[in-house]
C-alpha positions as CSV (number, residue, x, y, z in Angstrom):
1,M,-94.5,264.9,186.5
2,A,-97.8,265.3,185.0
3,S,-97.1,267.6,182.0
4,I,-93.4,266.7,180.5
5,A,-91.9,269.0,177.5
6,I,-88.5,267.6,176.2
7,V,-86.3,269.0,173.9
8,S,-84.2,266.5,171.8
9,G,-83.6,265.7,168.2
10,G,-82.0,263.1,166.4
11,T,-81.3,259.2,167.9
12,A,-79.8,259.5,171.1
13,T,-82.8,260.3,173.3
14,N,-84.8,257.1,171.6
15,S,-82.4,255.4,174.2
16,I,-84.1,256.9,177.1
17,L,-88.2,257.3,176.1
18,D,-89.7,254.6,178.5
19,I,-87.9,256.7,181.3
20,F,-90.3,259.7,180.6
21,Q,-93.3,257.2,180.0
22,K,-93.0,256.1,183.0
23,L,-92.5,259.6,184.7
24,S,-95.7,260.3,182.9
25,S,-97.9,258.0,184.8
26,I,-99.4,259.8,188.5
27,S,-101.1,258.5,191.1
28,V,-104.5,260.5,191.7
29,D,-106.5,259.1,194.6
30,D,-104.8,255.5,193.9
31,K,-105.8,255.4,189.8
32,K,-103.7,255.8,188.0
33,A,-103.6,258.5,184.9
34,K,-101.2,259.4,182.2
35,G,-99.7,262.7,182.1
36,K,-98.5,264.5,178.6
37,V,-95.2,263.9,177.6
38,S,-94.5,266.2,174.5
39,Y,-91.0,265.8,172.2
40,I,-90.3,268.8,170.7
41,L,-88.1,268.8,167.9
42,P,-86.2,270.9,165.3
43,I,-86.8,270.5,161.7
44,S,-83.4,272.0,159.9
45,D,-81.5,268.9,159.2
46,N,-80.3,268.3,155.6
47,G,-78.5,265.6,155.9
48,G,-79.0,261.6,154.4
49,S,-82.3,260.9,152.4
50,T,-83.7,264.6,153.9
51,S,-81.7,266.2,151.6
52,E,-83.3,264.4,148.6
53,I,-87.0,265.7,149.6
54,I,-85.7,268.9,150.4
55,R,-84.1,269.6,146.8
56,V,-86.8,267.5,144.9
57,L,-89.9,268.5,146.9
58,G,-88.9,271.1,149.1
59,G,-90.6,271.6,152.9
60,C,-88.7,271.1,156.3
61,S,-86.9,268.2,157.6
62,V,-88.8,265.4,159.0
63,G,-86.2,262.9,159.8
64,D,-86.2,263.2,163.6
65,I,-89.9,263.4,163.6
66,R,-90.1,260.1,162.1
67,S,-87.1,258.5,163.7
68,R,-89.0,259.8,167.3
69,I,-92.5,258.6,166.2
70,T,-91.7,255.0,165.0
71,R,-89.8,254.7,168.1
72,L,-92.9,255.3,169.8
73,I,-94.9,253.2,167.9
74,P,-96.2,250.2,170.2
75,D,-96.1,246.7,169.2
76,E,-99.7,246.4,168.5
77,S,-98.7,248.4,165.4
78,S,-95.8,246.5,164.8
79,G,-96.4,246.4,160.8
80,I,-96.7,249.7,160.3
81,R,-93.8,250.7,162.3
82,D,-91.5,248.4,160.3
83,L,-92.9,249.4,157.5
84,L,-92.0,253.2,158.2
85,S,-88.8,252.5,159.4
86,H,-87.9,250.8,156.1
87,R,-85.1,252.1,154.1
88,L,-84.8,251.4,150.7
89,P,-81.4,249.8,149.5
90,N,-78.0,251.9,148.9
91,D,-78.1,250.8,145.3
92,S,-80.3,252.4,142.9
93,A,-81.9,250.2,140.7
94,L,-82.2,247.9,143.8
95,A,-83.9,251.4,145.4
96,K,-86.5,251.8,142.5
97,Q,-87.6,248.5,142.3
98,E,-88.3,248.0,146.2
99,W,-90.1,251.2,146.0
100,E,-92.6,250.2,143.4
101,Q,-92.8,247.3,145.1
102,I,-93.9,249.4,148.0
103,I,-96.3,251.9,146.3
104,E,-98.0,248.9,144.1
105,G,-99.0,247.0,147.6
106,S,-97.1,243.8,146.7
107,H,-93.9,244.6,149.1
108,T,-93.8,242.1,152.3
109,L,-93.8,244.9,154.4
110,W,-97.3,245.3,153.6
111,A,-97.9,241.7,155.1
112,N,-98.5,242.8,158.6
113,V,-100.7,246.0,158.3
114,D,-104.5,246.1,158.6
115,P,-106.2,246.5,155.1
116,P,-107.7,249.9,156.0
117,C,-104.4,251.3,157.3
118,K,-102.5,249.8,154.7
119,Q,-104.9,252.0,151.8
120,I,-104.7,254.8,153.7
121,L,-100.7,254.8,153.9
122,R,-100.6,253.8,150.2
123,S,-102.5,256.8,149.2
124,F,-100.4,259.1,150.2
125,L,-97.0,257.2,149.4
126,I,-98.6,257.1,146.1
127,H,-99.5,261.0,146.3
128,V,-95.4,261.6,146.8
129,H,-94.5,259.6,143.9
130,V,-96.8,261.4,142.0
131,E,-95.0,264.8,142.9
132,I,-91.6,263.0,142.1
133,L,-92.7,262.0,138.7
134,K,-93.9,265.7,138.4
135,R,-90.7,267.1,138.9
136,S,-88.6,265.0,136.8
137,R,-89.3,266.9,134.1
138,N,-86.7,269.1,134.8
139,P,-83.8,266.7,134.7
140,S,-82.0,268.5,137.4
141,K,-85.1,267.2,139.5
142,N,-84.6,263.7,139.5
143,F,-85.2,262.3,143.0
144,R,-82.5,259.4,144.0
145,L,-84.2,256.8,145.8
146,E,-81.5,254.9,147.1
147,L,-81.2,255.4,151.4
148,A,-85.0,256.9,151.5
149,S,-87.0,256.3,153.9
150,V,-90.1,255.3,153.8
151,G,-91.4,257.2,156.5
152,N,-90.2,260.4,155.5
153,M,-91.9,259.2,152.6
154,F,-94.9,259.5,153.9
155,L,-94.9,262.4,156.0
156,T,-93.7,264.3,153.0
157,G,-96.5,262.9,151.2
158,A,-99.5,263.5,154.1
159,R,-97.9,267.5,154.2
160,L,-98.2,267.9,150.6
161,F,-101.6,266.7,150.3
162,C,-103.1,268.2,153.7
163,G,-100.5,271.5,153.5
164,S,-99.6,270.7,157.1
165,L,-96.6,269.5,159.0
166,D,-98.3,268.8,162.1
167,S,-101.5,267.4,160.1
168,S,-99.2,265.1,158.5
169,I,-97.2,264.3,161.8
170,E,-101.0,263.9,163.6
171,L,-102.1,260.9,161.3
172,M,-98.7,259.2,161.5
173,L,-99.1,259.0,165.0
174,R,-103.1,258.4,165.2
175,L,-102.5,255.3,162.6
176,S,-100.0,253.9,164.2
177,K,-101.9,253.7,167.9
178,V,-99.4,256.2,169.8
179,P,-100.9,256.8,173.0
180,P,-103.0,259.5,172.9
181,N,-100.6,261.4,175.8
182,I,-97.7,261.6,173.8
183,Q,-96.9,264.9,171.5
184,V,-94.5,265.0,168.8
185,L,-94.1,268.9,167.7
186,P,-92.0,270.6,165.2
187,C,-90.2,273.5,166.9
188,I,-91.5,275.4,163.5
189,N,-95.0,274.7,161.8
190,T,-93.8,275.4,158.4
191,N,-94.3,274.1,154.8
192,F,-90.7,276.3,154.0
193,T,-87.1,274.7,154.2
194,Y,-84.9,276.0,157.6
195,H,-81.2,275.8,157.7
196,I,-78.7,276.9,160.6
197,S,-75.0,278.0,160.4
198,A,-72.7,277.8,163.4
199,L,-70.6,281.0,163.6
200,L,-67.2,279.4,164.9
201,A,-64.4,281.2,167.5
202,D,-62.0,281.9,164.5
203,G,-64.8,283.8,162.5
204,T,-65.7,280.8,160.0
205,I,-69.3,280.1,159.6
206,V,-70.2,276.7,158.4
207,T,-73.3,276.4,156.7
208,G,-76.2,273.7,156.6
209,Q,-76.7,271.1,159.5
210,S,-75.1,268.6,158.1
211,Q,-72.3,270.1,157.3
212,I,-72.0,271.4,161.0
213,S,-72.9,267.9,162.3
214,H,-70.8,265.5,160.1
215,P,-68.0,267.6,158.4
216,S,-65.9,265.9,155.6
217,L,-62.7,267.8,155.1
218,P,-63.0,272.2,156.8
219,S,-62.4,272.9,153.3
220,C,-65.2,271.5,151.9
221,S,-67.9,272.4,154.7
222,S,-66.7,276.0,155.4
223,T,-66.2,279.7,154.2
224,N,-63.4,281.2,156.2
225,M,-63.7,285.0,156.5
226,S,-60.1,285.8,155.0
227,S,-61.1,284.4,151.2
228,F,-63.4,286.8,150.7
229,Q,-62.0,289.8,149.1
230,N,-63.1,293.5,149.5
231,M,-65.1,293.2,152.8
232,S,-65.5,295.9,155.1
233,S,-63.5,295.1,158.7
234,F,-66.0,294.0,160.9
235,T,-65.9,293.1,165.0
236,D,-68.0,290.3,166.9
237,D,-71.0,291.9,166.9
238,F,-71.0,291.8,162.8
239,I,-72.3,288.2,161.0
240,I,-70.1,287.8,158.0
241,H,-71.7,286.7,154.5
242,P,-70.2,285.9,151.2
243,N,-70.8,289.3,149.5
244,Q,-72.2,291.0,152.4
245,V,-71.9,292.6,155.5
246,V,-74.7,292.4,158.2
247,K,-75.1,293.5,161.2
248,D,-77.7,292.1,163.6
249,D,-79.7,295.4,164.0
250,Q,-80.2,295.8,160.1
251,V,-81.0,292.4,159.6
252,G,-84.8,292.7,158.3
253,S,-84.5,296.4,157.6
254,G,-84.2,296.0,154.3
255,N,-80.9,297.3,153.4
256,A,-79.3,295.9,150.1
257,K,-81.6,293.6,149.7
258,C,-82.8,292.4,145.9
259,S,-86.8,291.3,145.2
260,L,-86.0,287.9,146.1
261,C,-85.0,288.8,149.9
262,H,-88.1,290.9,150.2
263,Q,-90.3,288.2,148.7
264,I,-88.5,285.7,151.4
265,D,-89.3,288.6,154.5
266,S,-92.9,288.6,153.4
267,A,-92.9,284.6,152.9
268,C,-91.9,284.5,156.5
269,N,-94.0,287.7,158.2
270,K,-96.7,285.8,156.8
271,E,-95.8,282.5,158.4
272,K,-94.8,284.6,162.1
273,A,-98.2,286.0,161.4
274,N,-99.5,282.3,160.9
275,N,-98.1,281.2,163.8
276,N,-99.3,283.5,166.1
277,D,-103.4,282.1,165.3
278,D,-103.7,278.9,167.3
279,D,-106.5,277.9,164.6
280,D,-104.7,278.5,160.9
281,E,-100.7,277.6,161.2
282,D,-100.8,276.0,157.8
283,D,-98.4,278.3,155.0
284,E,-98.9,278.3,151.4
285,E,-95.7,276.4,149.5
286,L,-93.0,279.2,148.7
287,E,-91.6,279.0,145.0
288,E,-88.3,277.7,145.2
289,P,-86.0,280.7,145.8
290,S,-83.9,281.2,142.2
291,Y,-80.7,281.8,144.3
292,I,-79.6,279.1,147.0
293,H,-76.3,279.5,149.3
294,P,-73.5,277.0,147.6
295,E,-72.9,275.1,150.5
296,L,-76.9,274.3,150.7
297,R,-76.7,272.9,146.9
298,K,-74.5,270.4,147.8
299,S,-75.7,266.8,147.9
300,Q,-75.5,265.3,152.0
301,L,-77.4,262.4,150.9
302,Y,-74.0,260.2,151.4
303,F,-72.2,261.1,155.3
304,N,-70.6,259.4,157.2
305,K,-72.3,259.7,160.7
306,N,-69.3,257.8,162.9
307,D,-67.0,261.0,161.6
308,T,-65.5,262.1,165.2
309,I,-63.3,264.8,163.6
310,P,-64.2,267.8,165.4
311,L,-64.8,271.0,163.7
312,P,-61.9,273.3,162.9
313,S,-63.1,276.0,166.0
314,P,-65.0,276.1,168.7
315,I,-68.6,276.9,167.6
316,K,-69.7,280.3,169.1
317,R,-73.0,280.5,167.9
318,I,-76.2,278.9,166.3
319,F,-78.4,280.9,163.9
320,Y,-81.4,280.4,161.0
321,I,-80.2,281.7,157.2
322,S,-82.6,282.6,154.5
323,P,-80.8,280.9,151.0
324,F,-78.9,283.8,150.7
325,G,-76.9,283.0,154.2
326,E,-78.1,286.2,155.7
327,E,-79.5,285.9,159.5
328,I,-83.4,285.4,159.8
329,Y,-85.0,285.0,163.3
330,P,-88.6,282.4,162.9
331,V,-90.7,282.0,165.6
332,A,-91.7,279.2,167.6
333,H,-94.3,277.2,167.0
334,S,-97.5,278.3,169.2
335,R,-98.1,274.4,170.1
336,V,-95.1,274.4,171.4
337,L,-94.8,277.9,173.2
338,K,-98.2,276.6,175.3
339,C,-96.6,273.4,176.2
340,F,-93.5,275.2,177.6
341,K,-95.6,277.5,179.4
342,E,-98.2,274.5,180.2
343,A,-94.9,271.9,181.4
344,D,-94.1,270.7,185.3
345,T,-90.8,269.4,183.9
346,I,-89.1,271.2,181.0
347,I,-85.9,268.2,179.5
348,Y,-83.4,269.5,177.4
349,S,-82.2,266.1,176.5
350,I,-79.1,264.1,175.8
351,G,-78.3,264.6,172.1
352,S,-76.2,267.1,169.7
353,L,-76.2,270.0,171.9
354,M,-75.2,272.4,168.7
355,T,-78.0,271.4,166.0
356,S,-80.5,269.6,168.0
357,I,-81.5,271.6,171.2
358,I,-80.3,275.1,170.3
359,P,-82.1,275.3,167.3
360,I,-84.9,275.1,169.3
361,L,-84.0,277.1,172.1
362,I,-83.1,280.2,169.9
363,L,-86.5,280.3,168.1
364,Q,-88.7,283.4,169.3
365,G,-90.6,283.2,171.8
366,V,-89.0,280.0,173.4
367,G,-87.0,282.0,176.5
368,D,-90.1,283.7,177.3
369,A,-92.5,280.7,177.4
370,I,-89.7,278.9,179.2
371,L,-89.8,281.6,182.1
372,Q,-93.5,281.7,182.6
373,S,-94.6,280.0,185.5
374,K,-98.1,277.6,185.6
375,A,-101.4,279.2,186.2
376,N,-101.0,278.0,189.8
377,K,-97.6,279.4,190.3
378,I,-95.9,276.3,191.0
379,A,-92.2,276.8,189.8
380,K,-90.9,274.4,187.0
381,N,-88.0,271.7,187.1
382,K,-85.6,272.4,184.1
383,V,-83.2,269.8,184.0
384,L,-80.5,269.3,181.8
385,L,-79.2,265.8,180.6
386,M,-75.7,265.7,179.9
387,N,-73.9,263.8,177.4
388,G,-71.7,261.3,178.5
389,S,-69.1,262.1,175.9
390,W,-68.3,264.8,173.4
391,D,-69.3,265.2,169.8
392,R,-67.6,266.7,166.7
393,E,-70.1,270.0,167.8
394,T,-68.7,270.3,171.8
395,H,-65.1,269.2,171.6
396,G,-63.4,270.3,174.8
397,M,-66.8,271.4,176.1
398,S,-67.4,271.5,180.5
399,A,-70.9,271.0,181.8
400,S,-70.7,274.9,182.3
401,D,-70.0,275.3,178.8
402,F,-73.0,273.6,177.9
403,I,-75.0,275.6,180.6
404,N,-73.6,278.8,179.0
405,A,-74.5,277.9,175.8
406,I,-78.5,277.1,176.3
407,Y,-78.1,280.2,178.4
408,E,-77.4,282.3,175.8
409,A,-79.7,280.6,173.0
410,L,-82.5,280.7,175.3
411,K,-81.2,285.0,176.0
412,Y,-81.2,285.1,171.7
413,S,-84.8,283.8,171.3
414,M,-85.8,287.1,173.8
415,L,-84.0,289.4,172.0
416,Y,-86.0,289.8,168.4
417,G,-89.2,291.6,170.2
418,Q,-87.3,293.8,172.6
419,N,-84.9,294.9,170.0
420,K,-86.2,294.5,166.9
421,K,-89.7,295.3,167.3
422,K,-89.6,298.3,169.4
423,K,-92.7,297.9,171.5
424,D,-92.4,297.3,175.2
425,Y,-92.6,293.2,175.0
426,H,-90.9,291.8,177.9
427,K,-91.9,292.9,181.3
428,I,-88.2,292.0,182.8
429,D,-85.0,292.6,182.2
430,I,-83.0,290.3,179.4
431,E,-79.9,290.7,181.3
432,S,-81.2,290.1,184.7
433,V,-81.9,286.7,183.6
434,K,-79.7,284.3,185.3
435,P,-78.4,280.3,183.8
436,S,-80.9,279.2,187.1
437,S,-83.9,280.8,185.7
438,F,-83.6,278.2,182.9
439,I,-81.5,275.4,183.8
440,T,-82.6,273.8,187.5
441,H,-80.9,270.8,187.6
442,V,-78.0,269.3,185.9
443,I,-77.9,265.4,185.6
444,F,-74.6,264.1,185.3
445,L,-72.4,260.7,184.8
446,R,-71.2,259.6,188.7
447,D,-67.8,258.0,187.6
448,R,-65.5,258.5,184.5
449,S,-67.7,261.0,182.3
450,R,-65.7,262.2,179.7
451,I,-67.0,266.0,179.9
452,P,-65.4,267.7,183.0
453,I,-68.3,268.8,185.4
454,N,-67.3,271.5,187.9
455,T,-69.6,270.6,190.6
456,K,-68.8,273.8,192.7
457,A,-69.3,276.6,190.2
458,I,-72.6,275.3,188.9
459,T,-74.1,274.9,192.5
460,D,-72.6,278.5,193.4
461,A,-74.7,279.4,190.2
462,G,-78.4,278.4,192.1
463,I,-78.2,275.1,189.7
464,E,-78.6,271.7,191.3
465,C,-76.1,268.9,190.6
466,V,-77.7,265.1,190.3
467,P,-74.7,262.4,189.8
468,V,-76.4,259.5,188.1
469,D,-74.6,255.8,188.2
470,N,-73.2,254.5,184.7
471,D,-74.4,251.9,183.0
472,A,-72.4,248.6,183.8
473,K,-72.1,247.7,180.3
474,N,-71.1,251.3,178.9
475,V,-69.6,253.6,181.2
476,D,-70.4,256.4,178.8
477,E,-74.0,255.7,179.4
478,Y,-76.5,255.9,182.2
479,D,-78.1,253.4,184.3
480,L,-81.8,254.3,183.4
481,D,-83.4,252.7,186.6
482,D,-81.0,255.3,188.5
483,M,-81.8,257.6,186.0
484,Y,-85.2,257.1,186.9
485,R,-85.2,257.4,190.2
486,K,-83.4,260.5,190.6
487,L,-85.4,262.4,187.4
488,R,-88.9,261.1,190.0
489,V,-87.4,262.5,192.9
490,I,-86.8,265.7,191.1
491,G,-90.5,265.6,189.7
């Protein structure tokens, strides 16, 4: 596989990164050449220590990006890997003490970092520290250092200094000597905070990725439509938000919006224009909105990642929201769209389908880019790696449901240009696109998969089913050697 684009997020994919690195090695005239591997990651997670960065400093979530980069750092940069992977203690006093040692350069974590790299890394950590002190003039902006990730702090400091998320990622990749054939791309190149919501089948809206992924009690993490008073009747075509009913074709029209909404729309439109310019995609900082949806104001610093309580109802769809909770339509990063267009193989990786994969696929332009063939007209392989078991977001779903969720998300990503901009943006009829246009192969566990796999229905839809052996020690995981062999045959 000369060029691979991996749609992923979270930590699940970290366990199979070595497979992608092996797949990128191709033989050309008896010589070894490295193909390009691109990891495309979401930026909407508002849980854990990331929630403190968003609350005090603004910007998008960098937790998944940091997790992926630190996993890719080679052993020759193990000192930097240990530093950027480090998390401060849970105790606030101990966390403050350790953070001061890190920014002063006296912490033992610096011992195995080369002096030139140490000074560069320290500079950006000091920069983010100064920015935190500036915000502390407002008591409500006091930063909670407990459980803070040093890698997240570095990426934030570099982004604030450079004014570009892309630049901060490239700086981290180069300082840590990650191989140059590897790209780590945020799905949106932004200095803004982006949040997602989930519309459930029972009409409930759950606001915020952490609230979707790690719910405590349904009454604390969701808003039920029946609780709102004096609201108009609605159908499935409507998105319901507190004190407002917004239909899809009305969003962005300016109806019933205050001046702040227009400010947000203007900023988003500016970002869309920047994302269409390959040479300059940097955004100016947006002043913090005077209103933020109540669910987004709640602290998400502490949550239980092992919580397996399913959501109160299946997820119907995922969408991006403004601070008011209104649906918005962000444009994917132009480098991401280019990556999808040029890739030989696209892989929808294992992990959280609804909060890691779908937030990337629903971005404007993604469906069109995945459909486009390369210049040499060679058809792309588009591979779905099925999870070995359900999580709280996908409880009860079959493999066919996974396929349909990806299919609907990519169709959604193609709708904005056709239905909102009112111009001839597409050369094809969206409704004529079949699931097999977006997924050509489904890889699943051969034995005892907890997720139902209806191979006949999937094959009848024009998608090839590829079973992979279970891991000998953990039946819910793949045998990595067999997965590599199967992906090699596909590629």
